[in-house]
N, C-alpha and C positions, 0 to 999 in steps of 0.2 A: 471436596479440597478445593480451593481456589489456585487459578495459574499463577504463577509467579509473573509481576509485569518487570520485564526490565528495559521500556524502553523509557529513555531519556535520564536513564542510569548514569551517571561520571563514578567510574574506579580511580583512587585514588592510591598508587600501589606504594605503601612504605615502603618495600624489599628490605633493603638493609642497611638503609638509610639513619637506623633509630641508632646504628655505631655499636648497637651492643649494650645499651647503655638506654633505661626505663625511660630517665627523669627525659633523656635529649627525646625519647621518643613519643613521650605524655605531651610535652611542648609542640610536636610538628602536627600530633594531633588539634593541639588546641589551637593553634594556628589558622589551620586546617577547614575546623569547625567555623570562624568566625569567617573565613570565606563563603561557604557552604551555607550559612545564613545572612548572608549579605546580598548571596544571588539567587536565591531560592530555590537551590540549589537538592537534587535529592543525590547523595554522594552513598559508596563505598569505600571504608578505608581499608585493604587489601592487604596481608600478612604473607609470609611464604614463610612455611614449613617444611623444618628436614630432621630430621631424627640420626645425627650425628655418628652416634655410634653402629650403626646399620647402614646408613649410606654411604659414609666414606670409605674405602678399603683400606688396613689398617696400618699399608705400608704406606698409607699419604697423609696421615696424621700429624708428621714431621718433614718437610726437607720434601713437601711436592712439587713439582713442576707443573702441577695444572692450576692454571692463573685463577679459577674460582677459587681454589679448594683454600687457601690463608685465609680471606675474606670471608669466607664462610664462619671458619674458625675462630675469626679475634671478633665476629660481630654477635655470635651464637649468644641466647638469651633461655632464659629455665622455663619451666611450665607457668611455675607461681608471676614468674614477671609478665610471663606472653597475658594472662590475665587479667594484671592491672591496665594493660594495654586495650585488649578489650574490652574490660570496662569502659576504660575511657570515651572508648569510639560510642561506644551507647551513650553515655551522659552526654555528650556532643550531638546524639539526637545523627546519627549516622547509621548505615545499613554496615554488618562486618562479613570479609571477606576472605578468604585462605585460599595459597598454591602450596594444593602439598606434593613435593617431588620423589614421595616416598608412599610403598604402600602404608608405613607405622603410622605415618601423619594423617592418614584418611581417619578411622576411629578415634584419635582426639580433636579433630575439627569437629566429627559429631556428638561428641562430650560435650565440646563448648560453644554446641548451637551457634554457629556460624550461619551467618543467612543465606550466602551464598561459596559456592567452592569454582574454582578458577582451576582449567587444566592449561599449561604452558608450551608455549610453542616447543618446546624440547623436546616433553613429552604426551606431544600431540602419535606420536605413534609408539610407546613405552602399555603394550599391552596388559600387562598386569596391573602397570598404574590402573591405567584405564578401568579397567572391571571394577576393581576395588572401589573408585571414585562412581561408580556407577550406581554399585550395592546403595550408598551413602544417600542416597534419592535426596539429595538436596541440588534444588539450581543451579544450570552448572552453565560458566561460559568459556569457550574453547576459543583458544589464541589460533589463529593460523600462518604466524611467519614464518617462511621456509617450505611451504605445505604446495605439492601440486592438487589438482581441482579432484583429483584421485583419490587426494590422501584424505582429501576435506569429505567428500562422498563416503568414503570408510567410516569417519568418524561421525558423520550425523546419522546415516544408517546401525551403527551402533548403539548409539545412545537413542536415537528413535527408537529401536526395538526392545528398548530396556525396561522403555519405558519414559525417561530421565528428561526434565525440561528444559534445553539449552539454545543457548544465542553462542553467535560466533561472532570474531572480535576479525578484521580485514591484520591483522600486523605485518610488520620490516621489520626483521631480524639485526639489525644493523645501529649500533652507538655511536653517538646521533646517526639518522639519516642523509644521506644526502638527497638532494632534490631530484634528480633522476630518478632514484631506486622509490618514493614514494608510491606509484601507481593505485593513484585511489579512484582509478577508472574499473577498479578492481571490485571497487564495492557495489557498482552496478552490476558486476556476474554475480556475486554474491546472492545479492535484493533476486533474484532472477531465477538463481540455480535451487537457492534454497526458500520459498515462499515460505513462510509462517513461522523461522525465527527471525528475531531481531538480529539484526546484523549492525556492528560497532566498528570503531577506528582507533586501535592502539597505539599511542604513539609514542617516537624516542627520538624527533625532531629535536633542535637547539629550542631548548624552551622561551627563549624571547619571541619565536616564531608564532603566528597566531594564525594565519591563510590555514592552514592544512585543517584545522578544527572547523573553518567555514565553511571551507569545500566539501569537507565529509559531511558535514550536516545538509550540504544545499543535496549529496548525492544521494541521501537518505540512509546515513547511518543514525543512527537512533541511541547508541552506546560511547563512551569518547571514554580512553585509560589514558593516563599520565602519571610519571611516575614522580613524590612527593619527597621533600626534607626541608632540612631548614641552617643557612649557614650562622657559626661565630666564628670570634677569632681564630679558633683553632679548628674548625670543620667548613670546610668547601664542599660542595656539591659539584658533580658532573652535569657536563651539559645538557642530560637529557633527564636531572630531574627540578622539578620545580620549587622556588622559594615561595614564601605566601602574595610574596607582593607580581611573582608572574603567575599562578593562580589567578589568582584577580582580574590580572590582563586574560588570560583567556575566559575565562567565567564570563567577560564582556565580551570578547571577540563571537563565542560562542551564539550570548543573548541579541547580537549586534544581527549575526548571521542568519539565527529562528526568524524575526524580526522583519527582515530582508524576502525572506520563503513563505511565511503567510501562514494560512489555512491549508489543509490537503482540500483540496478543492475537487476532488475529484466526484463527490455525487454534490456537489452544490455549483461548481462551477466560479470561478474567480470572481470573486466578491467585486461590483461597481460601487463608489459611492457617487453624495447624489453632486458634491463634486466635481467629480471625475464627468460626471454626466452634461453637469453645467459646461463642462468647457469644451466635450463634444459638439454639442447643442451650437456655440457659436461658430461653428464651421462649417456644421448643417447645410446639406440645401432644402430650399420648400417648394413645393410648387405652386409656381405663379400663372393666369392666364396672359398669354402673350397679347390676344386680341380681345374685344369686344366676344362676351356667349352667350347665347342664348341657354333660357333655360329649358335642362331635359336633351342635353347635348352629349352625346357618350364620346369621352374626350381619347383623343388621338394626340402623340408627340407633334401635330400640327399646330393645336390648340394651347401646349401650356410650355415652359420654359423654367429649369430647375438653377436657385441661385438663392445665394446664402448675403444679407442675413438671413437666417431661418427664422420666423415669426413666433416668438410660443403657443402651441393651440396647433398650429396648422399643418396637415398633413405635408408629410416630411417626402423627400424622392426614392427614399426606401418603399413605400407603400407603392409605389405606381406599377400599374399593370397596363399598356397595353388596350382600349378598348375593353375597361373593366369598369371606368369609372363615370358614372351620371351624376350633374347636377341638376341638385333642385330648383338653381334661383338663374338669374343672369346674371352674368359678371365681367367686370371690365377691364378694360388695358390693365396690366402690372396687377391687379387685384390678386392680395395671398387665397391659397383653397383651406377651407377648415373643415372637417371633419361635419359638423352639422349643414355643411351648403352640399352634400355628395349622399348619394348611394352606392354600395360595390355591386355589381353584377353576380350575380351567384358562378362561384366558379367551376373552371368545366369539373364534368365529373374523374374521379380519380386522379385531380390535384394532390389533396389532401395527399397523399402517401409519396408524393415529392419529398415533402418535410421530413415522415419518418422515416423512409429509407434512407436518407443521412446521417440518422439516427443511430439506424440500426449497422449500417457500414460503422460506424463509431463504436460501437461494440465491439463487434468481432475483430475491430483493429486493437482497441485494449484487453480483449481475451487470446491476441496473436493465433485469432485463427483463422483458417487463410484457404480460400475456395480457388476452382478452377473456373472455367467458362462454361461446365458442363452440370448448368444446372437450373432450377424453375423456381418461380418465386410464388407463394400466394400470398394473397393478404385474406385472413379471415376474418370479417365484418356482422357478427350474425346478428346484427341490431342495428345496420347500416352503418354508410361509410364516417357518416359525420358521428356517431358513438363510439371510432375505434378506438379511440386512446381510452377506454373504459372497457369497452369491450370486445375482447381481436387478440391478434398474435399473427407474427411472423413466421409461416414456416417455407422453411427454404428444401426440396428436394434433390437428396443429393444423389439416390440411388434405389431404383425400383424395380427390382427383380423376382425372384422365389423371395430373397430377403432385402429390406429397405430399410433405407438408413434417411431421418430428415434429422437438421437442427430450426428448433422452437425458439424463437426470439419472445421476450413478452418484454414490454415495455416499461416502468416502473408506474403499480397499480390497474396497471391491467390483469384480467381474467379471461378464462376461458368457459362456457358452460357444460352444465352438465350432461355429457350422453355416453354413449355407449356402441360398438364396434358387431357388426355381425360376424365377421369372418376374422376379422386381425387381433393377431396378436401382438402387444409392444412391451416396448421394455425404457421406461426413462433413465436418465443418467447426466446429473446436471455437472454443468461443466463448466460454468462462473455464474455468482449470484445464490438467491434463496429463494426454492419453488418451494411452494404453496400448494398441495394438493387434496384431495377427497377424494377416496378409492373403495369403491363397495361400502361406502359408509366410516369410512376410519381415516379424519384427520392425522401426513402427515408433513412434518416441515423436512424438506430438504436440501442438502449441503453440497460442495464441490467435488464426485468422488461418488456420493450417494446412487444409487439405483432403485426404480421401484416398478413392478410388474403389474401390465393390466393386462387381463384374462378377455377373451373373445364373453361378449355380454353381458361383462363389470360395469354397471355407472361410473365416470368418473369425470372430474370436472381440477382446475389445477389456473392460478394466480401468480406474483409477487409483486410487493411492498415496494421491493428494490429493482427490481427488474432481472434479468435471468438470460442467461442462455443453455437449453436442452437440446441433449441427443436420444431420438426416438431412433431406436432399434425395434425392428419387427418383421412378421412376415408379409409378405405383400400388401398394396395399397391397393384399394381399389374405391371408385369414386361414391358408388352411390351404398356406403358402408354404414356410415355414421347416423343412427339414431337419438335427438334428441327430448333432452326430458320436457322442452317448451315447445308443444306445438307448433305454434306459429312458426319457429325456424324448422321447422318439417317440411311445413308446405310451400318454404320459400324454393324459389330455382335455384339452382347450385349457384349462376352466374348473380343473385342477390345477394348472396352472403359470401361468396370467396370472390377473390380479383386478380388473375396471376399474369404474371411479368415472363417475358421471357429473359433478362439477362439485369445485370446495373446498370451498366450504361446507356442507352437507349430510352428506357424503361418504357417498351415496347410491349403493348397489352397483348393478350392472348384473347381472341375472339370467344367466345363459349358455346 
């Protein structure tokens, strides 16, 4: 069964704005459907169900001093009337969603085959109702208005343990919300704390405001909720319910913010256009001959200067390394230097790793993995440093006593060749990314949290298409303990297939 996709979902809450009239409710649904199609939005119309005979205490059916009960009673609909509204939502091509406020409403929601069920903020600690909602096994969106993190922890654990699909809405249960009470930074907290759950923003602001949805989208919210209605000569909306025109402006504001934020650059990096490259090239400095330079000169800073405008195709200042460029021809004063005019001396051993080490640091930072200063780094390059990006891995030795802990960092596309350990037993646990391995002939794909045991004498190899970080917990590590399937590797000195570094800072090499 495919999981429900909560991302890019707009929840349009009809609430009691149908005013107890099916015709008025149908008008709201029809007008919202127009806006949804105009903006190509994926939307759900949300109803609210209460079974008033049991939901409201008998003593409060008349003359109640509770501000909500008279409104509820004056706008109630019969089940067959709700079905007409339900069918209208489907006809408009939208999803159906409902908030039950009592246990008795949940089976009705299931029988009507709603797409999504909602937990209102006021019901987020109503455990009898939450138990009933859980049994429905529908995708669940829970609002978190008025809840502290301990309460949200409870909700997430409760539904997760029961196998329910859950998304969370940051919500402020004030109608309308004062500016100082939005707390949109809380979206960051929810995203970090409840990874794997879609986080949204449920709005109750003045409906002419569009900045909150834009900021929420930029913060990472991927669901959005707003009350909807329709004004007539006799029906006026409250400040936190949208007319179709306000909904139109809201969708436009969201789409504009989405365009501004652009693509997810986590894996690809920021896209760079040809226009941007050309713009920057106009400010780039090229390398020019400062004087007449004879052929076969090894260039130093005394021989060249860096200036704009950059001549298309020439070597730029970013390629400059002192005493590394040998020219193939004589150069005239002020002449630009092109790639065909030079050859680059072979770079110093281990310089290759200075670039990769920055990438590894970024991987650790992104995964929020922190190290102290007491560790050693080992680059494994079984087929030479020049093939490190293809065959290799970075191994961080954290602890090596009777027990051992390492971090293994694999760059995208890297693999580690088949081998076994004579004495060491190890267990891999994936911290981030996807880890592919073959252990004793059995291929496995491991995701964050997954583990794999490798016993002494068992052949194993691993790789990652997208990059990963794996924790290795083992018995004591010994330098002479690994036997490789490729005999060429076994014949190498350890220093030929491993490069050790004391720490990140000075990149100081350890001599073997």
